[in-house]
Backbone bond lengths (Angstrom), bond angles and torsions (degrees), N, CA, C in turn:
res aa  C-N    CA-C-N  psi(-1)  N-CA   C-N-CA  omega(-1)  CA-C   N-CA-C  phi
1 X - - - 1.556 - - 1.504 106.05 -
2 X 1.271 117.58 119.56 1.469 119.87 -174.28 1.504 112.93 -123.33
3 X 1.288 118.72 3.38 1.509 118.85 -177.70 1.512 111.96 -67.75
4 X 1.274 114.20 152.47 1.496 116.06 177.09 1.524 115.04 -59.46
5 X 1.292 117.21 -34.50 1.492 118.11 177.62 1.509 109.35 -68.08
6 X 1.318 118.19 -38.27 1.501 118.35 178.22 1.528 112.22 -65.38
7 X 1.379 114.73 -36.49 1.432 116.07 178.80 1.596 110.42 -68.18
8 X 1.337 118.14 -35.24 1.363 119.37 176.96 1.572 113.39 -66.36
9 X 1.339 110.99 -38.71 1.548 114.51 177.57 1.568 107.68 -65.93
10 X 1.306 117.97 -47.07 1.457 116.14 178.88 1.536 114.32 -57.73
11 X 1.358 113.67 -38.75 1.473 118.30 176.10 1.482 110.55 -63.55
12 X 1.331 120.95 -37.26 1.391 123.92 -179.95 1.566 110.14 -70.37
13 X 1.312 114.31 -34.10 1.450 117.99 -179.73 1.515 108.93 -69.12
14 X 1.368 115.87 -41.80 1.393 119.88 179.89 1.510 113.36 -68.56
15 X 1.321 116.08 -30.17 1.510 122.42 177.02 1.497 107.63 -69.56
16 X 1.353 116.64 -39.05 1.509 122.97 179.67 1.530 108.27 -65.82
17 X 1.320 117.57 -41.94 1.476 120.44 174.94 1.549 113.56 -57.66
18 X 1.285 115.48 -45.77 1.417 119.50 175.78 1.473 113.86 -63.57
19 X 1.316 117.15 -48.30 1.488 123.45 178.67 1.531 112.13 -56.11
20 X 1.313 115.64 -47.87 1.455 118.74 -175.64 1.520 112.41 -83.02
21 X 1.407 114.43 -1.56 1.538 115.97 172.10 1.518 114.09 74.13
22 X 1.344 115.13 21.42 1.481 118.42 -179.65 1.524 110.26 -75.33
23 X 1.306 116.72 134.83 1.443 123.92 172.39 1.521 105.63 -75.54
24 X 1.358 118.07 172.68 1.385 124.19 179.34 1.535 115.60 -58.07
25 X 1.376 112.91 -42.10 1.481 118.31 -177.44 1.536 107.23 -67.06
26 X 1.280 122.43 -42.43 1.456 125.26 -177.32 1.564 105.58 -66.29
27 X 1.335 117.20 -47.76 1.480 119.32 -176.69 1.571 110.09 -59.54
28 X 1.255 116.22 -45.86 1.437 121.57 -174.16 1.618 108.30 -72.81
29 X 1.322 120.12 -31.80 1.444 118.38 176.91 1.512 111.71 -75.43
30 X 1.360 116.66 -31.02 1.515 117.20 173.77 1.517 107.98 -64.57
31 X 1.308 118.96 -49.65 1.482 119.54 -179.04 1.453 110.07 -55.92
32 X 1.393 116.02 -45.86 1.503 116.64 -177.55 1.497 111.21 -59.24
33 X 1.369 115.41 -43.29 1.433 119.73 -178.63 1.529 111.06 -61.62
34 X 1.248 116.95 -46.66 1.462 121.91 -176.69 1.514 114.71 -73.44
35 X 1.338 117.74 -25.25 1.442 119.00 -174.33 1.544 114.92 -111.17
36 X 1.274 114.74 2.67 1.429 119.86 178.20 1.595 113.05 80.49
37 X 1.290 117.22 28.22 1.455 118.83 173.47 1.517 116.28 127.56
38 X 1.291 118.91 -18.88 1.413 123.19 178.79 1.539 110.66 -66.24
39 X 1.325 119.32 139.89 1.488 119.50 -179.21 1.529 114.28 -118.60
40 X 1.343 116.06 4.52 1.417 120.88 177.59 1.522 110.92 -125.18
41 X 1.329 117.51 142.92 1.466 121.42 -178.18 1.565 104.71 -70.11
42 X 1.308 118.27 -36.54 1.486 120.30 178.98 1.500 115.30 -58.30
43 X 1.348 114.97 -28.26 1.510 119.05 179.18 1.480 115.67 -83.35
44 X 1.354 117.35 -6.04 1.452 124.55 -176.38 1.465 111.02 -81.46
45 X 1.378 114.16 152.83 1.531 119.04 166.80 1.429 109.70 -77.34
46 X 1.408 111.17 175.43 1.413 114.55 177.70 1.552 112.89 -67.07
47 X 1.264 115.67 -35.44 1.500 120.32 -179.65 1.543 108.55 -67.30
48 X 1.282 117.79 -38.71 1.507 122.12 176.97 1.438 111.24 -63.45
49 X 1.444 118.20 -43.12 1.381 122.01 179.36 1.493 113.81 -65.59
50 X 1.318 116.82 -36.27 1.473 122.61 173.22 1.505 112.03 -64.79
51 X 1.329 116.97 -38.74 1.553 121.71 -179.76 1.526 105.98 -69.72
52 X 1.301 120.65 -35.16 1.471 122.22 179.91 1.552 109.68 -67.28
53 X 1.325 110.23 -44.49 1.535 113.25 -178.54 1.486 110.18 -65.63
54 X 1.352 117.36 -44.73 1.479 117.88 176.12 1.455 115.43 -55.99
55 X 1.373 117.03 -39.76 1.487 125.36 175.44 1.492 107.94 -56.37
56 X 1.311 114.76 -47.01 1.510 121.68 -176.30 1.544 109.24 -61.84
57 X 1.282 113.85 -42.38 1.556 119.45 -178.22 1.560 106.94 -64.31
58 X 1.348 118.31 -39.15 1.506 118.59 179.66 1.552 108.32 -70.19
59 X 1.333 121.67 -20.74 1.430 125.10 -176.75 1.614 106.32 -89.17
60 X 1.283 119.45 -5.99 1.514 120.24 179.49 1.382 117.33 117.35
61 X 1.330 123.07 -0.35 1.419 126.41 174.34 1.591 108.35 -70.21
62 X 1.276 119.23 114.32 1.515 121.94 -174.67 1.464 115.62 -65.37
63 X 1.330 115.81 144.89 1.412 118.70 175.72 1.589 108.07 -94.18
64 X 1.300 114.60 105.52 1.453 118.49 -177.68 1.535 109.86 -126.44
65 X 1.344 111.80 146.74 1.419 117.34 175.00 1.513 108.50 -76.54
66 X 1.264 118.77 160.55 1.469 119.66 177.97 1.519 110.08 -62.93
67 X 1.268 122.94 154.54 1.505 124.61 -175.72 1.546 109.40 -78.25
68 X 1.268 119.64 35.90 1.442 121.32 179.16 1.509 109.24 -84.87
69 X 1.289 116.22 -156.30 1.460 123.55 -176.70 1.558 114.73 -89.81
70 X 1.316 111.71 -8.77 1.458 112.88 178.86 1.495 112.50 89.38
71 X 1.347 114.48 -179.55 1.497 117.42 -174.66 1.593 107.68 -96.94
72 X 1.341 113.66 137.58 1.478 118.96 -178.16 1.596 103.04 -79.97
73 X 1.365 114.17 131.93 1.510 116.35 -176.23 1.528 107.85 -70.69
74 X 1.216 115.51 155.02 1.524 125.45 177.80 1.515 107.81 -103.73
75 X 1.374 114.27 113.90 1.511 118.66 -178.23 1.560 106.65 -129.65
76 X 1.314 110.75 169.82 1.485 119.22 179.96 1.552 110.49 -61.54
77 X 1.289 115.79 155.57 1.477 121.22 177.53 1.516 114.70 -53.62
78 X 1.324 115.41 -35.94 1.454 121.21 -178.27 1.498 109.34 -67.08
79 X 1.347 122.75 -19.69 1.372 123.37 -176.84 1.598 112.64 -105.02
80 X 1.342 117.82 -0.04 1.378 123.05 -172.72 1.494 110.03 -61.15
81 X 1.353 122.31 -38.25 1.386 124.91 -172.08 1.490 108.57 -65.31
82 X 1.370 114.32 -45.62 1.522 116.58 179.50 1.509 109.76 -62.01
83 X 1.295 115.34 -45.20 1.477 122.26 -179.49 1.551 111.43 -57.66
84 X 1.359 116.51 -45.05 1.428 116.16 175.12 1.483 117.96 -64.73
85 X 1.308 112.94 -27.82 1.520 118.61 177.16 1.551 108.86 -71.64
86 X 1.430 115.63 -38.95 1.416 119.64 176.22 1.445 109.71 -64.60
87 X 1.312 117.99 -40.63 1.518 121.15 -179.19 1.508 111.42 -61.00
88 X 1.412 115.25 -44.37 1.421 120.31 -178.99 1.529 110.57 -66.49
89 X 1.347 119.03 -40.56 1.525 117.77 176.46 1.526 111.56 -64.87
90 X 1.283 118.53 -32.73 1.462 118.32 -178.47 1.469 108.79 -75.25
91 X 1.351 118.80 -33.60 1.448 120.80 177.54 1.543 109.35 -66.22
92 X 1.284 119.91 -46.16 1.412 125.84 178.99 1.524 111.50 -57.20
93 X 1.329 115.88 -37.77 1.466 119.15 -178.69 1.605 111.38 -89.10
94 X 1.357 112.58 -2.34 1.514 114.91 -176.94 1.454 114.73 64.42
95 X 1.313 117.09 33.87 1.445 123.28 -177.51 1.566 109.58 -109.30
96 X 1.293 117.39 159.84 1.486 122.22 -178.48 1.539 108.61 -99.05
97 X 1.293 115.57 172.12 1.428 124.55 176.66 1.534 111.63 -57.32
98 X 1.316 111.24 -31.93 1.537 119.18 179.73 1.544 108.00 -57.22
99 X 1.257 117.99 -38.51 1.428 120.89 -178.56 1.507 109.42 -64.99
100 X 1.266 119.59 -40.92 1.509 121.23 178.63 1.517 107.40 -71.56
101 X 1.279 122.99 -33.57 1.401 124.51 173.68 1.463 111.56 -62.07
102 X 1.281 113.86 -44.24 1.520 119.65 175.83 1.500 111.81 -60.44
103 X 1.278 117.80 -44.79 1.492 122.63 176.68 1.588 107.82 -55.07
104 X 1.382 114.85 -49.66 1.497 116.36 -178.41 1.475 111.98 -64.70
105 X 1.290 120.38 -35.46 1.404 127.07 175.64 1.536 111.73 -60.16
106 X 1.347 114.67 -44.81 1.445 119.16 -179.41 1.439 112.80 -75.12
107 X 1.299 120.08 -40.61 1.500 126.92 -178.41 1.553 112.03 -72.79
108 X 1.309 114.30 -49.34 1.397 119.31 -174.58 1.539 125.54 -122.10
109 X 1.380 110.24 4.86 1.470 120.21 175.99 1.553 106.49 69.00
110 X 1.265 118.23 29.17 1.504 122.17 -174.36 1.532 106.99 -131.80
111 X 1.337 117.36 112.18 1.491 123.55 -174.96 1.523 114.00 -83.53
112 X 1.306 117.39 -13.72 1.434 121.77 -175.33 1.500 108.81 -108.05
113 X 1.294 117.58 117.65 1.480 123.99 -178.90 1.547 110.77 -59.61
114 X 1.229 117.64 -42.19 1.477 125.54 -177.43 1.594 110.21 -55.34
115 X 1.349 115.22 -28.98 1.370 118.61 -171.67 1.556 114.90 -92.74
116 X 1.421 116.26 -3.67 1.357 120.81 179.09 1.512 114.09 -72.17
117 X 1.335 118.16 145.41 1.459 118.46 178.35 1.539 106.61 -77.49
118 X 1.380 115.48 167.24 1.502 122.36 -179.12 1.553 110.02 -50.31
119 X 1.262 117.88 -42.48 1.448 124.02 -175.88 1.478 109.21 -70.23
120 X 1.338 121.14 -43.36 1.431 125.01 176.10 1.491 111.81 -62.50
121 X 1.339 118.31 -45.62 1.482 120.45 178.56 1.510 111.75 -61.87
122 X 1.368 117.96 -36.25 1.432 119.93 177.53 1.555 108.74 -70.46
123 X 1.342 119.82 -33.33 1.411 123.58 177.40 1.492 111.10 -62.38
124 X 1.373 118.53 -43.54 1.385 120.27 173.70 1.545 116.91 -57.58
125 X 1.333 113.43 -43.93 1.463 123.77 173.25 1.540 110.88 -57.31
126 X 1.311 114.62 -45.82 1.514 116.57 179.86 1.538 110.49 -61.11
127 X 1.343 114.43 -42.26 1.418 121.02 -179.64 1.516 113.45 -59.41
128 X 1.382 113.12 -38.27 1.447 120.82 179.46 1.528 108.11 -70.91
129 X 1.375 120.30 -38.29 1.355 124.30 178.63 1.557 111.34 -60.09
130 X 1.304 112.18 -47.34 1.479 119.58 -179.21 1.546 110.41 -62.09
131 X 1.302 114.62 -40.24 1.459 122.29 175.17 1.572 113.10 -60.63
132 X 1.316 111.87 -38.42 1.556 115.66 179.62 1.496 107.60 -72.67
133 X 1.315 120.54 -37.19 1.460 120.45 179.71 1.508 109.91 -67.11
134 X 1.357 117.91 -39.75 1.433 120.90 179.69 1.500 110.14 -63.06
135 X 1.374 118.94 -44.96 1.456 122.89 178.14 1.531 111.56 -65.51
136 X 1.258 118.01 -33.30 1.509 121.00 178.27 1.492 107.91 -70.56
137 X 1.311 122.02 -34.36 1.432 125.39 178.08 1.539 114.18 -68.06
138 X 1.301 115.95 -30.92 1.472 124.94 -179.14 1.512 110.42 -75.37
139 X 1.451 117.99 -29.06 1.404 117.16 -166.74 1.521 110.70 -83.66
């Protein structure tokens, strides 16, 4: 299996092995039990790799998004300017979209930026502007 998705799944399975502290014998026995005898992640199908990953999550391997900048929300054209300003403020502060979502959740009890009203979206932008001014004053 050589697809990029399969490589990512194998990487996630190997990360799960490391996080859970499984030695090679434990790792291979879990794979064999879940796949009906296969002892290598490379020999597994996509479905089997997904099953192994889900099993690891049930064992305590956390479900975390990559430490990137997150997904840019999709909003109407009329709100793009405010969203671009929010994106610029987040980039200047070195913060992710998750930070803006956290602000929205704290301020308006709404975790999804796309669902904010125009006034609420502007409020998130104002909070980020105030944060930028505060950080500039400390520097």
